[in-house]
Every structure is written in C-alpha cells, then in structure tokens.
C-alpha positions in Angstrom: 127.6 125.4 104.4 131.0 125.9 105.3 131.4 126.4 109.5 134.3 128.4 110.9 136.3 130.8 112.8 138.8 132.7 112.8 141.4 134.2 115.4 143.7 137.2 115.7 145.3 137.9 118.5 145.9 141.6 118.6 142.3 143.0 118.5 138.5 142.9 116.6 138.5 143.3 113.0 135.9 142.3 110.5 135.7 140.4 107.6 134.2 140.5 104.2 132.2 136.9 103.9 129.5 135.8 101.6 126.2 135.0 103.1 126.4 131.6 102.0 129.3 130.0 103.7 129.7 132.4 106.3 129.1 132.9 109.9 128.9 135.7 112.5 131.6 134.9 115.2 130.5 136.7 117.8 132.9 138.4 121.1 132.5 138.9 124.2 130.2 141.8 124.9 132.0 144.9 125.5 129.3 147.9 123.9 125.9 147.0 123.7 125.6 149.3 120.7 128.7 147.6 118.8 127.1 143.9 119.5 123.6 145.4 117.6 125.4 146.6 114.9 127.5 144.0 113.9 124.7 141.5 114.5 122.6 142.9 111.3 125.6 142.9 108.8 124.9 139.8 106.7 127.8 139.9 104.6 130.5 140.1 107.6 131.9 138.7 110.6 133.0 139.6 113.3 136.3 138.2 114.8 137.1 137.2 118.2 140.4 138.8 119.8 141.6 135.3 121.1 140.2 132.1 122.5 138.2 131.9 125.8 138.3 129.1 128.0 134.8 128.0 129.2 134.5 127.0 132.9 132.3 123.6 133.2 129.6 125.6 134.5 128.6 129.0 134.4 125.3 130.9 136.2 124.5 133.9 133.9 121.7 135.7 135.7 120.7 138.1 133.0 117.0 138.8 133.9 114.2 136.1 134.9 114.9 133.6 132.3 118.5 133.3 132.9 119.5 129.7 132.0 122.6 127.9 133.7 125.6 127.0 131.2 126.5 123.3 131.5 128.8 120.7 129.9 127.2 118.5 128.1 129.1 115.6 129.6 127.8 112.6 131.2 127.9 114.5 134.8 124.7 116.7 133.6 122.8 114.2 131.2 121.3 112.2 133.9 117.7 112.2 133.9 117.0 114.7 136.8 119.2 117.7 135.3 117.3 116.9 132.0 113.7 116.9 133.4 114.9 120.4 135.5 115.8 121.5 132.0 112.0 120.6 130.1 110.6 121.9 133.3 112.5 125.3 132.6 111.6 125.3 128.7 108.0 124.4 129.5 108.1 127.6 132.0 109.3 130.1 129.4 106.2 128.8 127.1 104.0 129.3 129.8 102.3 132.2 127.4 102.2 129.9 123.6 99.0 130.8 122.4 96.0 127.9 121.6 93.6 127.8 119.4 90.1 129.4 121.0 87.8 130.5 118.0 86.2 132.5 121.2 89.1 134.7 121.5 89.6 135.1 118.1 86.2 136.4 118.0 86.2 138.9 120.5 89.9 140.3 118.8 88.8 140.6 115.3 85.3 140.5 115.9 86.3 144.5 117.0 88.8 145.2 113.8 86.2 145.4 110.6 89.1 147.1 108.7 92.2 144.9 109.0 89.5 142.1 108.3 87.8 143.2 105.4 91.6 144.2 103.9 92.6 140.4 104.1 89.3 139.4 103.1 90.1 141.2 99.9 93.8 139.6 99.9 92.1 136.1 100.3 89.3 137.0 97.9 91.7 138.2 94.9 94.2 135.3 95.3 91.6 132.6 95.0 88.6 134.2 93.4 91.3 134.9 90.2 92.1 131.2 90.4 88.3 130.0 91.2 87.7 132.5 87.6 90.6 130.4 85.9 88.7 126.9 86.6 85.7 128.2 85.3 86.8 129.4 82.2 88.5 125.7 81.9 85.5 123.9 82.5 83.5 126.4 80.0 86.3 125.3 77.1 86.9 122.1 78.4 89.8 122.2 78.9 89.8 121.5 82.7 92.0 117.8 81.9 94.7 120.1 80.0 95.2 122.7 81.8 94.8 120.9 85.4 99.2 121.0 85.7 99.2 124.6 85.5 96.6 125.6 87.5 98.0 123.2 90.4 101.2 125.2 89.9 99.0 128.6 90.2 97.2 127.2 93.3 101.0 126.4 95.2 102.1 130.5 93.6 99.0 131.5 95.5 99.1 129.5 98.2 102.9 131.0 99.1 101.8 134.3 98.4 98.7 134.3 101.0 101.5 133.4 103.8 101.9 131.1 106.2 98.0 129.7 106.6 97.7 129.2 103.3 100.8 127.3 102.9 99.9 124.8 105.9 96.3 124.6 104.4 98.2 123.5 101.0 100.8 121.4 103.0 97.2 119.5 104.4 95.7 119.5 101.1 99.0 118.1 99.3 98.0 114.9 101.7 94.2 114.1 100.8 94.2 111.6 97.4 90.2 111.8 97.9 90.1 115.6 98.0 93.2 116.2 95.2 94.0 115.1 92.5 97.3 113.5 91.7 98.9 117.1 90.0 97.7 119.1 92.1 98.8 116.8 95.2 102.3 116.6 93.5 102.7 120.8 93.1 100.9 121.1 96.8 103.9 118.8 98.3 107.1 121.5 97.1 105.2 123.9 99.6 108.0 122.3 101.7 110.8 124.0 100.2 111.5 127.2 99.2 109.4 129.1 101.4 110.3 132.9 101.9 112.3 134.0 104.9 112.5 136.9 107.4 115.2 139.1 107.8 117.9 137.7 110.2 117.7 140.4 112.9 114.4 140.0 113.7 115.1 136.3 114.5 118.4 137.1 116.3 116.4 138.9 118.5 113.6 136.8 119.0 116.7 134.4 120.3 117.5 136.7 123.1 114.1 137.9 124.4 112.9 134.1 124.5 116.1 132.8 126.4 116.7 136.2 127.8 120.1 136.5 127.4 122.4 138.1 125.4 123.0 136.5 122.0 127.0 136.2 122.5 126.5 134.3 125.8 125.0 131.9 123.3 126.5 130.8 120.9 130.1 131.9 119.9 129.0 131.8 116.3 125.9 131.6 114.1 125.4 131.1 110.0 124.7 134.9 108.8 121.6 133.6 106.7 118.9 131.4 107.9 120.0 127.4 105.6 116.3 126.4 105.6 112.5 128.2 105.8 109.8 126.8 106.3 105.5 127.9 106.6 106.3 128.8 110.5 109.7 129.7 111.1 113.6 129.6 109.9 117.0 127.0 110.7 120.0 128.4 111.4 123.5 126.3 112.1 125.1 127.7 115.4 127.9 126.3 117.6 126.9 126.6 121.4 129.7 129.2 123.3 130.0 127.1 126.8 130.7 123.7 124.7 131.6 124.0 121.3 128.3 121.9 119.6 127.8 122.5 116.5 123.0 122.3 116.7 120.2 123.7 114.7 118.6 126.5 115.9 114.9 126.8 115.3 113.5 130.5 114.9 109.3 131.2 114.9 108.5 133.8 111.6 107.3 137.1 113.9 104.0 137.8 113.7 102.8 134.4 112.9 100.4 134.3 115.6 98.5 137.4 113.8 98.4 136.1 110.9 97.2 132.8 111.3 94.5 134.2 113.9 93.2 136.0 111.1 92.6 134.1 108.8 91.2 130.6 110.6 89.0 134.0 111.9 88.3 134.2 108.1 87.9 130.5 107.0 85.8 130.2 109.8 83.2 132.3 109.0 83.6 130.6 105.5 82.6 127.3 107.3 80.0 128.5 108.8 78.1 129.5 105.4 79.3 126.2 103.8 77.6 124.1 107.0 74.3 126.4 106.3 74.1 126.7 102.5 75.7 123.5 100.9 74.3 120.5 100.9 76.5 118.6 99.0 79.5 118.3 101.6 77.6 116.4 104.5 80.7 116.7 106.8 81.3 119.6 109.1 83.6 121.6 108.1 83.6 124.0 111.0 85.2 121.1 112.7 87.5 119.8 110.4 88.4 123.9 110.2 88.8 123.9 114.5 90.3 120.6 114.5 93.3 122.1 111.5 93.5 124.9 113.4 94.6 123.0 117.1 97.0 121.0 114.7 98.7 124.4 113.5 98.7 126.4 117.0 100.0 123.2 118.3 103.3 123.9 116.0 103.5 127.0 117.4 104.7 125.6 120.6 108.3 124.6 119.8 108.4 123.0 123.2 105.7 121.0 122.6 107.9 119.8 119.3 111.0 119.3 121.6 108.6 117.0 123.1 107.7 115.2 119.8 110.9 114.6 118.7 112.0 112.7 122.5 109.0 111.0 122.6 109.9 109.8 118.6 113.3 109.2 119.5 112.8 107.1 122.2 110.4 104.6 120.0 111.9 104.3 117.0 115.6 105.4 117.6 116.5 101.9 118.8 116.8 100.9 115.8 121.1 101.3 114.7 120.0 103.0 111.4 117.3 105.8 112.4 118.8 108.6 114.1 116.5 111.5 115.5 118.5 114.9 117.3 118.2 115.1 120.6 117.1 118.8 122.4 119.0 121.4 124.3 116.4 122.2 126.5 118.3 125.0 128.2 118.6 126.8 124.8 114.5 126.0 123.6 111.1 127.7 124.5 108.0 128.6 122.8 109.1 130.3 120.1 113.0 129.0 119.7 113.9 125.4 119.2 117.3 124.1 119.6 118.5 120.5 119.0 121.9 118.2 117.6 123.2 119.5 113.9 122.7 116.7 111.7 125.0 116.4 108.6 123.2 115.0 105.6 121.7 114.8 102.4 117.9 114.9 101.7 116.7 111.8 100.2 115.7 113.0 97.3 119.4 113.9 96.2 120.1 110.3 94.7 123.4 111.5 93.1 125.2 112.9 96.4 123.9 110.0 98.7 125.2 107.7 96.2 128.7 109.6 96.3 129.1 108.9 99.7 128.5 105.2 98.8 125.5 104.8 99.9 122.3 103.0 98.7 119.0 105.3 98.3 117.0 102.2 98.2 118.3 100.5 101.4 117.8 104.3 102.8 114.0 104.4 101.4 114.0 100.3 103.1 114.1 101.9 106.2 112.0 104.4 106.1 109.6 102.0 105.1 110.1 99.5 107.8 110.4 102.5 110.4 106.9 104.2 108.8 104.7 100.9 109.2 106.2 100.2 113.0 104.9 104.5 114.0 101.5 103.3 111.8 101.1 100.2 113.5 102.7 98.9 116.1 103.0 102.0 118.3 100.1 103.9 116.5 102.5 107.3 117.0 103.9 109.1 113.8 105.7 111.4 111.9 102.8 113.5 110.0 105.3 115.2 107.7 107.6 112.7 105.8 108.8 114.5 103.0 112.4 114.7 101.8 113.1 118.0 103.8 112.4 115.9 106.7 113.9 113.1 105.7 118.0 113.1 105.8 120.5 110.2 104.6 123.9 110.6 107.1 127.5 109.8 106.2 127.2 106.8 108.2 124.4 105.0 106.7 121.3 106.1 109.0 118.6 107.9 108.2 117.6 110.8 110.1 113.9 112.0 110.8 113.5 116.1 111.9 110.4 118.7 112.5 108.4 117.4 115.0 105.3 119.5 114.7 103.2 117.8 113.3 102.6 114.4 114.9 99.5 112.0 114.7 98.5 108.8 116.4 96.7 106.0 115.1 94.0 104.7 116.8 94.6 101.0 118.7 91.4 99.0 117.2 92.2 101.2 113.5 96.0 99.6 113.6 95.2 95.9 113.6 91.8 96.9 111.3 94.3 98.6 108.6 96.5 94.9 109.2 93.5 93.3 108.7 92.2 95.5 106.0 95.6 94.3 103.4 95.1 90.6 104.2 91.2 91.0 102.7 92.6 93.4 100.1 95.2 90.0 99.4 92.6 88.0 99.4 90.5 89.9 97.5 87.8 90.0 100.4 85.5 93.2 99.3 82.8 92.8 101.8 85.4 92.0 103.9 87.6 95.2 103.3 84.0 97.1 102.6 83.4 96.1 106.4 86.5 97.0 107.5 85.7 100.9 106.8 83.1 100.8 109.6 86.2 99.8 112.0 88.6 102.4 110.5 85.7 105.4 111.2 85.3 105.8 107.0 81.9 105.3 107.7 79.0 105.7 110.1 77.4 102.8 110.9 74.2 103.5 109.2 75.8 103.7 106.0 74.8 100.2 103.8 78.0 99.2 102.2 76.6 96.9 100.0 77.1 99.2 96.7 80.5 99.8 97.8 81.4 96.3 97.0 81.0 96.3 93.0 83.3 99.7 93.4 86.0 97.6 95.0 85.7 94.7 92.9 85.8 96.4 89.6 89.0 98.3 91.0 90.9 95.5 92.6 90.3 93.0 89.9 91.7 94.9 87.5 94.3 96.1 89.6 95.2 93.1 90.9 95.4 90.5 88.0 99.6 90.6 89.3 100.7 90.3 92.4 99.6 92.6 95.0 103.4 92.7 95.8 104.0 93.5 92.4 101.1 96.2 92.8 102.5 99.8 92.5 101.4 101.9 95.7 99.7 105.1 94.4 97.9 103.1 91.9 96.9 101.9 94.7 96.3 105.0 96.7 94.6 106.7 93.6 92.2 103.9 92.8 91.1 104.2 96.6 90.7 108.0 96.0 88.5 107.5 93.1 86.4 104.6 94.8 86.6 107.1 98.5 85.6 109.8 96.3 82.3 108.3 94.8 80.7 107.4 98.7 79.7 109.1 101.6 83.6 108.2 103.2 84.7 110.5 105.7 88.7 109.8 105.7 90.1 110.8 108.8 93.8 112.1 109.2 95.5 109.2 110.5 94.7 107.7 107.4 95.5 110.4 104.6 98.6 111.0 106.1 99.8 107.3 106.0 98.6 107.0 102.3 101.0 110.5 101.8 103.8 109.1 104.2 104.1 105.8 102.3 103.3 107.2 99.0 106.4 109.8 99.2 108.6 106.9 100.0 108.0 104.7 97.2 108.5 108.0 94.7 111.8 108.6 96.4 112.5 105.1 95.6 111.3 104.9 92.6 113.4 107.5 91.1 116.0 105.0 92.1 114.8 101.5 90.9 111.4 102.0 88.6 111.0 98.7 89.6 110.4 99.1 93.0 106.9 98.2 95.3 106.4 99.5 98.5 103.8 96.1 99.3 106.0 94.0 98.7 108.8 95.6 100.8 106.5 95.8 103.3 105.3 92.3 103.3 108.4 91.1 106.1 106.9 93.4 108.7 103.4 92.3 107.8 104.2 89.1 108.0 106.1 89.2 111.2 103.2 91.3 113.0 100.7 88.3 111.5 103.2 85.3 113.2 103.8 87.2 116.5 101.3 89.4 117.3 99.2 87.4 120.0 96.0 89.8 119.2 93.1 87.3 118.4 91.6 89.5 115.7 95.4 89.6 113.9 96.0 85.4 114.8 92.3 85.0 113.0 93.8 87.5 109.9 97.1 85.0 109.6 94.5 81.9 109.3 92.3 83.7 106.6 95.4 84.9 104.5 97.0 81.2 104.6 94.0 79.1 104.0 90.9 79.3 102.3 87.8 77.1 102.1 90.0 74.6 104.8 92.7 74.2 102.5 96.0 76.0 101.6 96.1 78.9 99.5 96.7 78.5 95.7 95.9 78.7 91.7 95.9 81.5 89.7 93.9 84.0 92.1 96.0 83.5 94.6 99.0 83.7 93.2 100.0 86.1 95.8 100.1 83.5 98.9 100.6 80.1 97.3 102.7 78.0 99.6 105.9 79.0 98.1 105.5 82.4 97.3 103.8 82.6 101.0 105.9 80.6 103.0 109.6 81.8 101.0 109.7 85.6 102.5 108.6 84.8 105.8 111.3 82.4 106.0 113.7 85.2 104.7 112.4 87.2 107.3 113.4 84.1 110.0 116.4 83.4 108.1 117.8 87.2 108.3 119.9 89.2 110.5 116.7 91.0 112.2 115.4 87.5 112.7 116.9 86.3 115.9 113.7 87.0 118.5 111.4 85.7 116.0 113.5 82.3 115.6 114.0 81.8 119.1 109.8 82.2 119.3 109.6 79.7 117.2 111.7 77.2 118.5 109.3 77.8 121.6 106.6 77.2 119.6 108.2 73.9 118.5 109.1 72.6 121.7 105.2 73.2 122.6 104.2 72.0 119.4 106.5 68.7 119.8 105.4 67.7 123.5 101.7 68.7 122.5 102.4 65.6 119.9 104.8 63.4 121.8 102.2 63.8 124.6 98.9 63.6 122.7 100.4 60.5 121.4 101.5 58.8 124.2 97.5 60.0 126.0 96.1 57.6 122.9 98.1 55.1 123.3 97.4 54.8 127.3 93.4 55.2 126.4 93.7 52.8 124.0 95.3 49.9 126.7 91.8 47.8 127.8 91.3 48.9 131.7 92.3 45.6 133.2 95.4 46.3 131.5 96.1 49.5 132.3 95.7 48.3 136.4 98.2 45.8 136.1 100.5 47.8 133.8 100.8 50.8 135.9 100.3 49.3 139.7 96.5 50.7 140.0 97.4 54.4 138.9 94.3 56.0 137.7 95.8 58.7 135.5 98.2 56.5 133.8 102.2 57.8 133.3 101.4 61.2 132.7 100.9 63.6 136.0 98.4 66.0 134.4 94.9 67.0 134.9 91.9 66.4 132.7 92.3 70.7 131.4 96.1 70.3 130.4 95.3 66.8 128.4 92.6 68.3 126.7 94.9 71.5 125.7 97.6 69.1 124.6 95.4 67.0 122.2 93.7 70.4 120.6 97.4 71.5 119.8 98.2 68.3 118.5 94.7 68.1 116.6 95.0 71.3 115.4 98.8 71.0 114.2 97.6 67.7 112.4 94.8 69.8 110.6 97.4 72.3 109.2 99.9 69.8 108.3 97.3 68.0 106.1 95.7 70.8 104.5 99.9 72.1 103.6 100.4 68.6 101.8 97.0 68.8 99.9 98.8 71.7 97.9 99.8 70.9 94.7 102.8 73.4 94.8 103.9 72.8 98.6 107.4 71.4 99.4 108.2 70.2 102.7 112.1 71.0 101.7 111.4 75.0 101.9 111.1 74.5 105.2 114.9 72.6 105.9 116.6 75.9 106.4 114.3 76.7 109.2 115.3 73.7 110.8 118.8 73.8 110.3 119.1 78.3 111.8 116.6 76.8 115.0 119.1 74.3 115.3 121.6 77.1 115.2 120.7 79.0 117.7 119.5 76.0 120.1 123.0 75.2 120.2 124.1 78.7 120.7 121.8 79.3 123.6 
C-alpha cells in the first residue's frame, strides 16, 4: 500500500483517492464538524495546507486520558520512561473485560429473547451442517464429501461471527480432533475476514486515547490493511515524530457478541457432561479455559506486554524481528506498534523477487520455534502465514501476540526425551512419556498403547527419521491419540500446529524439505550442552544401546557416521562458537583426568618402600589432592576410555571424522 502526504501552500482542499492506495491526511483541527466530516470520507484525502513544526515535547490536556507527546529518541527511550508509559496504558485498560461465567449468567439469564434469537442463529447454521453430515453417512459419502463439508463449516463459522471464528482457529490446531481436510480449511479462517466501518474504528481510537485523531496522526489509511477475528489494522503516521506505525483497533460490540456465545456454549457443555458418556473430559472446564484465552486477547495492553516479553526472549538473534510497542498510544482496545514492511511467508514469488530464500526464512522460524517451545517455554500460539513476514533485509518478523502459550518446564525435557525414544524405536518408553506430558492420567495402563505405536512407527520409520515428513508423523500420532483415552494439552497441540505450518510453507518451496532434519542441530546442541540430568541420560541413550554404539539396519538414524556428522556440522558452523568453547573446556578437563589418572596409576604401581625413597617420604606422592579429587579424576578417565572403546568397536566409526573438530578447536584456542 502506498503511503504519502500531499501539501499545498494556500488552502485546504479535497482530492479523490483510491481506498486501496490512499491515506487520509488529517489537518490541524479548526472546526470539529469539518474534522468529523473528513473522517467519514473513505474515498478522499484531506490535505494539510502547510507543514507544521512539531516540538520535542508537547503535553496535550484533552481529558483524563491525555498522553504526552515525545520524540522517540534516546533521551526518552530509557527504561523508566517506558515503564511510566506502560503504566499509563495499563490505567487506560483498567476496565478491560475478564471472563466470568457468573457475570455472564446474571447478564444473559435476564434476557431470554436475545438468547433465543442467537440460539436460533447458531442452531440453523450448525444444524444444517450436521444434517448434511448425517446424509453423507447414510449415503456412504462421508469421505468423498469431506473437503466440501470442511469448506462449508469454514463459511458457517465466518457467518456466525468472532466467537466461532476463534473456535474454528482453535480446531485447526487439533489434529487429534479433526481430519486433515478440516484442519486445512479451518486454518484459512486467519485471513480475509469481514471488516467493520472505518468511522467506528476512528471513533474508538479517540475515545480510548482521550485525544482527537488529528492530534495523534498526521495521516492514517482510509481502509484497514488487515482484518482479524477481534479487530482490524490501519497504517498511520505519528504526528509528533513522523514514524510509521500499525494501529490495531478492536471490533465494536465484540465483548457483547462473545459473551452471549460463551454463555450459550457453556450451557451446551453442561448438557454434554451430563448426558454424553463417550466424552470423558470435563467439557465445561475446556470451554472456560478457551473463553479465558479469548478474553485475554481482548486486552490489547496484555498483547503489548506479550510482544515485549517475546522480543526480549527471542529477538536477540539477528534474523528475528519483533515490532516494538508505543505505550502512549495503546489501551485496552487500541494497540500501536512499529510498522513492519514485509511479505507473507507463503508468498514465495514475492519473497524470491527480493533476492531471499523461503527455506532460509523457514529454517529461522523452525529454530526460533524450537527455542520458544523447548528452551524458554513461552511461545507464539498462532503462527499462521499472515503472522510471519519476510522483511526486505531477510529477517523473519513475528506479528500478533494476542494468543500466547507456555510449555511446562517438565514437559520441555519430556518432549526432547520423547523424540529420542522415537528415534530409538523404544515404544515402551514412548508410551510412558505420555504420563510426563500429561496426556494420560497415572491410573491409565499404557501397555495397550505400545502395539499401536509400534504398528505406526515401524511402518513410518522404515527410512531414517530425518527423512520422515512431519505432517505424516502428526497425522499418524493423531490416529493413535484418537483411539485411546488421551487428553492432549493445549500447548502440545499448538506445538504440532506450529511446526506443521512451517513445514507446509517449506514444502511449497522444496518438496523434499523435512522439519525433523532441520530440527536436528537444535536437539543435538541441547543434548550436548544442557546440564539437565534427564537430557544427559537421553544423550547416552541416543548414542549407545546395550553397551555398544548404535549401528545397523534398525539404527540407521544414528550410526556413528550419521550421528557425528550433523554434530560436527553444528560445532564447525558460524553459530557453534559457544559450543566449541564448551568442547574445549570439557577437552581440557578430560585431558587433565587422563593425564592425572595415568600419573596416579603409575604412583600406585610403585612399591610402598620405593615411594618413600622417591618422594622423600611424602605419602600423597607428587599430586597434592584429596582422595575425593583423585576419585573424580579416575571415574572420569574410566568413562572416557569406555566411550572411546565403544566407538572403536563400531564397524562404521572413522576417527578421521574428528579431525576437523580438533582443527577448529585449535583455531578457537589460538584466537582466545
């Protein structure tokens, strides 16, 4: 979208302009009626007569919510000022709605006519869909018409409004609940949603920020550049600094709409809990959890705080971009952030036209996603292509932080262990992992699940794991989960959705791309560097089996050569400096243990009378260390010799594989 400001030197005038390419340039307000008239002209741009100088600081006293105007330079970007601006934004959002079933019951229990009207709307929409499914089943066309019905369900959710759009988006992340055709169609609910009138959006901005529109922006796009389920986004230019920003405005009446819907849906949940025996989960509790998440998205100050936290954790990498928040122009229903120029990650031709490679950007997304899911546990829960942009300088930009989630700390290690058990085809251990992952309650017997896992994975893993398509893995696991009393946590479903989306984007560029292969360096680094005892054991379990290095037909994934080469690639790569330093440190410790252990062996082999003569009566010999220190060195040396022996016994181990590592470590040591 083009974005420009036109100036004249004599008088204000109106120019026709396309709603797709134009902007509304807002003049200094002289007559409130004129400003109000100008704002509702979607096909016109009102042009300012002459440019005006903007002071460095301008305090506007337009009401209780007035915000100070500041230049966004270093003198005002300190942490104290930023925290004060954030506190003011929180004050503006103090009355943001919070999900309360009790309040909804009081509010809508006394409005039976409105409740009946909405009930009929939902019943007609979903009832007609259910009737068509029933006819398909009677005619034996359930599978044949699956794609058609998925499209119809997407359209029904769109017509029923924001609550059902959010439900559809949630279902699109649940491979354990929906067939693949439904997952694909419902995922399209992220884009191309209906907009609401621009005049209402501009009025909301003024009401929320307590300032007239012309005091905030020198120009703003006359039409939204994007629409989501809960709001829509405009492109604007801040008047005090000239900076280009994205302004997200909440849909009018959204709280009323979703409140009534959740009141009705919760009532259905009670009926399901009472009369539907095949569903063992507490449906009302699931509805309440989902409703709380949606209500949190209604508070844009919370979304801004989510973005800040995400930026702090993950934008430390040069190839990841997260827009900053303008707290002085943010409230519960208005969010102002940096404008990001970029192309959606699913627009391959446009990306390549900028000289960028989709696979490089996808790999950045995979590595960042793995850090989110398994390192810090705080992750973007809605990573559809519209929220992932390729910037002109090759960075991957993350947008829209309304829906975030967290992976429990214990589950992070359990997921990595689960991957190890999958690689090792240890299906008994895989089944036990579901306890740690909260998939199964402790009283559930996992023994019947083991054959189902074996049947699927023995067929899927007849090639190496790195060649396995992630979507195939998700679909297969979903089939297994569907057959047994699993309760898939929301965070795990979102993990699967995140990586499946990234793999889908990569497959458009390269049909041979595999997420699991691209994920290997991250898992290798975690297993090699993480001090967590569970992961240390997982590393040994990954490399060795029955006292021998894994090799042979069943262990093609991690034969000596196949296992060490990716690790060496990681160590020798540009991102391996930290890991090389750790290897050097550990090498020194190992070398010290081998040398000192050998000296201790030599000392202990000398007869006692000769020791006294040689070392002048010193009972501890030449090494001044305690018994505990001696034991540590001896144990480490024994462990090193054991691992080296196992490696040498492996038929396909070539010591020359380690030569590049020794050379790189030597260079690193010289530089330090």
